[in-house]
C-alpha positions in Angstrom: -92.8 46.4 131.8 -90.2 46.7 129.1 -88.2 49.9 128.5 -86.8 50.8 125.0 -83.7 52.8 124.1 -83.4 53.5 120.4 -81.5 55.5 117.8 -81.4 55.3 114.0 -79.3 52.1 114.0 -79.9 50.2 117.2 -82.6 49.3 119.8 -82.1 48.1 123.3 -84.9 46.7 125.5 -84.7 46.4 129.3 -87.1 44.6 131.6 -88.2 46.3 134.8 -87.9 42.9 136.4 -84.2 42.6 137.3 -83.3 45.7 135.3 -82.3 43.1 132.7 -81.3 43.9 129.1 -83.4 41.5 127.0 -82.6 42.8 123.5 -79.8 44.6 121.6 -81.0 44.7 118.0 -79.3 46.0 114.9 -82.2 47.7 113.0 -80.4 47.8 109.7 -80.2 44.0 109.3 -82.2 42.5 112.2 -79.3 40.9 113.9 -80.1 40.3 117.6 -77.0 40.2 119.9 -78.7 39.2 123.1 -79.8 35.6 123.8 -83.6 35.6 123.7 -84.1 33.0 126.5 -85.4 29.5 126.5 -86.7 28.0 129.8 -85.5 24.6 128.7 -81.9 25.8 128.3 -81.5 29.2 130.1 -84.5 31.4 130.5 -82.6 34.7 131.2 -80.8 37.2 129.1 -78.5 39.5 131.1 -79.3 39.4 134.8 -77.8 41.7 137.4 -76.1 39.8 140.2 -76.6 41.2 143.7 -75.9 41.0 146.6 -73.8 38.0 145.9 -72.1 36.5 142.8 -72.3 32.8 142.4 -73.5 30.3 145.0 -73.1 29.7 148.8 -72.8 26.2 150.4 -76.4 25.1 150.9 -77.4 28.6 149.7 -76.8 29.9 153.2 -74.4 32.3 155.0 -73.8 33.4 158.6 -73.9 36.9 159.9 -73.8 38.1 163.6 -74.9 34.7 164.9 -77.8 34.3 162.4 -78.2 32.1 159.3 -79.6 33.5 156.1 -80.6 32.0 152.8 -79.6 33.6 149.5 -80.2 32.0 146.1 -77.5 31.7 143.5 -76.5 35.2 142.2 -78.7 36.8 144.8 -82.2 38.2 144.5 -82.0 41.5 142.5 -82.5 39.6 139.2 -86.0 38.6 140.3 -87.2 41.9 141.7 -89.0 44.8 140.1 -86.9 48.0 139.7 -88.5 51.4 139.8 -87.9 53.9 137.0 -85.9 56.9 138.0 -85.3 58.5 134.6 -85.9 57.5 131.1 -85.6 59.0 127.6 -84.7 57.8 124.1 -81.1 56.9 124.9 -80.8 56.6 128.7 -82.5 54.7 131.4 -82.0 54.7 135.2 -83.6 52.0 137.4 -83.4 51.5 141.1 -84.0 48.8 143.7 -84.4 49.6 147.3 -84.4 47.4 150.4 -87.7 46.0 151.5 -89.1 43.7 154.2 -88.7 40.9 151.7 -85.0 41.7 151.1 -84.3 42.1 154.8 -85.4 38.5 155.4 -82.5 37.3 153.2 -80.0 40.2 153.5 -80.3 42.3 156.6 -79.1 45.6 155.2 -80.7 48.8 154.0 -79.4 49.4 150.5 -80.1 51.1 147.2 -79.0 49.6 143.9 -79.1 51.8 140.8 -78.5 50.5 137.3 -78.0 53.0 134.5 -78.0 52.3 130.8 -76.9 54.7 128.1 -77.1 53.9 124.3 -74.7 55.8 122.1 -74.8 54.6 118.5 -73.7 51.0 118.8 -72.4 51.1 122.4 -74.3 50.4 125.5 -72.8 51.7 128.7 -73.9 49.8 131.9 -73.3 51.5 135.3 -73.9 49.9 138.7 -74.2 52.1 141.8 -74.6 50.5 145.3 -75.4 52.7 148.3 -75.2 51.6 151.9 -78.2 53.3 153.6 -77.6 51.4 156.9 -75.8 52.3 160.1 -73.4 49.4 159.8 -70.9 48.2 157.2 -72.5 46.3 154.3 -70.8 43.3 152.7 -71.9 42.6 149.1 -70.9 41.6 145.6 -72.2 42.7 142.3 -71.8 41.6 138.7 -73.2 41.4 135.2 -74.2 38.2 133.3 -75.0 39.2 129.7 -75.6 36.3 127.3 -74.8 36.9 123.6 -76.2 34.9 120.7 -73.5 32.6 119.3 -73.6 32.2 116.4 -74.7 35.8 115.5 -75.6 35.3 111.9 -76.1 31.8 110.5 -72.7 30.1 111.2 -71.7 27.7 114.0 -70.8 28.1 117.6 -67.4 26.5 117.0 -66.6 29.2 114.4 -66.4 31.8 117.2 -63.6 32.8 119.6 -62.9 35.3 122.3 -60.2 37.7 121.4 -58.2 39.6 124.0 -56.0 42.1 122.0 -52.8 40.8 123.4 -51.3 37.4 124.4 -52.7 36.0 127.7 -52.2 33.0 129.9 -55.5 32.3 131.6 -56.0 29.8 134.5 -59.6 28.8 135.3 -60.7 28.0 138.8 -62.8 24.8 138.5 -66.3 24.4 139.9 -68.1 21.5 141.5 -71.9 21.9 141.8 -71.4 25.6 141.3 -68.8 26.0 144.0 -65.0 26.4 143.8 -63.4 23.0 144.0 -59.9 24.3 144.8 -58.5 22.9 141.5 -57.3 25.0 138.5 -56.7 24.4 134.8 -55.0 26.4 132.1 -57.4 27.3 129.2 -55.2 29.8 127.3 -51.4 29.8 127.2 -49.7 32.9 125.8 -52.4 33.4 123.1 -54.6 36.2 122.0 -57.7 34.0 121.4 -59.8 31.4 123.1 -61.6 29.2 120.5 -65.1 28.3 121.7 -65.6 24.6 122.0 -68.5 22.9 123.7 -66.2 20.7 125.7 -64.8 23.8 127.5 -68.0 24.0 129.4 -68.3 20.3 130.4 -66.8 21.5 133.7 -69.3 24.4 134.1 -68.2 28.0 133.7 -64.7 29.3 133.0 -64.0 31.3 136.2 -61.0 33.7 136.1 -59.6 35.1 139.3 -57.3 38.2 139.2 -58.9 38.9 135.9 -56.3 40.5 133.6 -58.7 41.2 130.7 -59.9 44.8 130.1 -61.5 44.0 126.7 -63.0 40.8 125.3 -64.3 40.5 121.8 -66.7 37.7 120.6 -66.3 37.2 116.9 -65.9 34.8 114.0 -63.8 35.0 110.8 -66.9 34.0 108.8 -68.9 37.2 109.2 -68.5 40.8 110.3 -70.8 40.8 113.3 -69.1 40.9 116.7 -69.6 41.9 120.3 -66.9 43.7 122.4 -67.0 44.1 126.2 -65.0 46.8 128.0 -64.6 45.5 131.5 -63.1 48.5 133.4 -61.3 46.8 136.2 -63.5 43.9 137.3 -61.3 41.6 139.3 -63.2 38.4 138.3 -64.6 37.2 135.0 -66.9 34.3 134.1 -67.4 32.8 130.7 -70.3 30.3 130.4 -72.7 28.5 128.3 -74.6 25.3 129.4 -73.3 22.1 128.0 -76.6 21.2 126.3 -77.9 21.0 122.8 -79.4 24.3 121.5 -77.4 26.5 123.8 -76.4 28.9 121.0 -75.1 31.7 123.3 -72.2 32.5 125.5 -72.1 34.7 128.6 -69.2 37.0 129.3 -69.7 38.0 133.0 -67.8 40.9 134.7 -67.8 40.4 138.5 -66.9 42.1 141.7 -67.2 38.9 143.6 -67.0 35.1 143.1 -68.8 32.0 144.0 -67.9 30.4 147.4 -65.7 27.3 147.8 -67.0 23.9 148.7 -67.3 23.2 152.4 -68.9 24.7 155.4 -71.3 27.6 155.7 -69.3 30.8 156.6 -69.7 34.4 157.5 -70.6 36.6 154.5 -67.9 39.0 155.5 -65.3 36.3 154.9 -66.5 35.4 151.4 -63.8 35.8 148.8 -64.2 39.0 146.7 -66.7 40.5 149.0 -66.9 44.3 149.1 -67.4 46.0 152.5 -69.1 49.4 152.1 -69.1 51.8 155.1 -72.4 53.4 156.2 -73.6 56.2 153.9 -71.0 55.4 151.2 -71.5 54.4 147.5 -69.7 51.9 145.3 -69.7 52.3 141.5 -68.5 50.2 138.6 -69.3 49.9 134.9 -68.8 48.0 131.7 -69.8 48.6 128.1 -71.1 46.5 125.2 -70.2 47.5 121.7 -71.7 45.7 118.8 -71.1 45.7 115.0 
């Protein structure tokens, strides 16, 4: 099932599977901002990452003497969300614990994703509730992929703009896990020019993320995407280093992939949030297009 939010200028489509935005379309000129997916390159659009962000060594973690398996970025992106509320401009979807989720993540939870379209701005809210009688460790994040180029030019014409000078140090990955090495990608600059070679070493992963706004744009046309990040402590920037990958993901995270090495307790994972019984955690970001 696909839900549609719409106004006179823009249309957003969201899949029930994964509560995933699969289209953000400008109705006046047919510019599509969301990557439409290609199974040979990357078959997703904007998955919701829960209950982990990134990968675990051997895709396993320990908890209270037991070993559990979790795929990269968790399982929420592959599960069907139920509709709680829906109208022309807003949508609320929810995922509850199940016997299937308990086999991989032994907690009773409720994950609610809210979308609100206001003219050219899409607000995205995540709400995680611990329905269990014990503390619940988790991470959550977004993974929206944006078409790049947006309108007939080239990937290398685009850059990410921060609004003020930044020095950004990436944490390097090996097989999707933190290697312990770092590399400077921006030094006292307001822009990061997009080059394919930036992604030869996988995603750009930023710890202690200083960015509150990131704008994807080119000097060659007026179409752009802006993300308001609202305090996410980690940020990923990614596109696969393969021909035809004409998109870039800008990923706000509460959590981060694990380091290389041994399988560890989930509660010890960097960036993990520990939610007391009966409590809620909320975070949000927004996408504005033009």
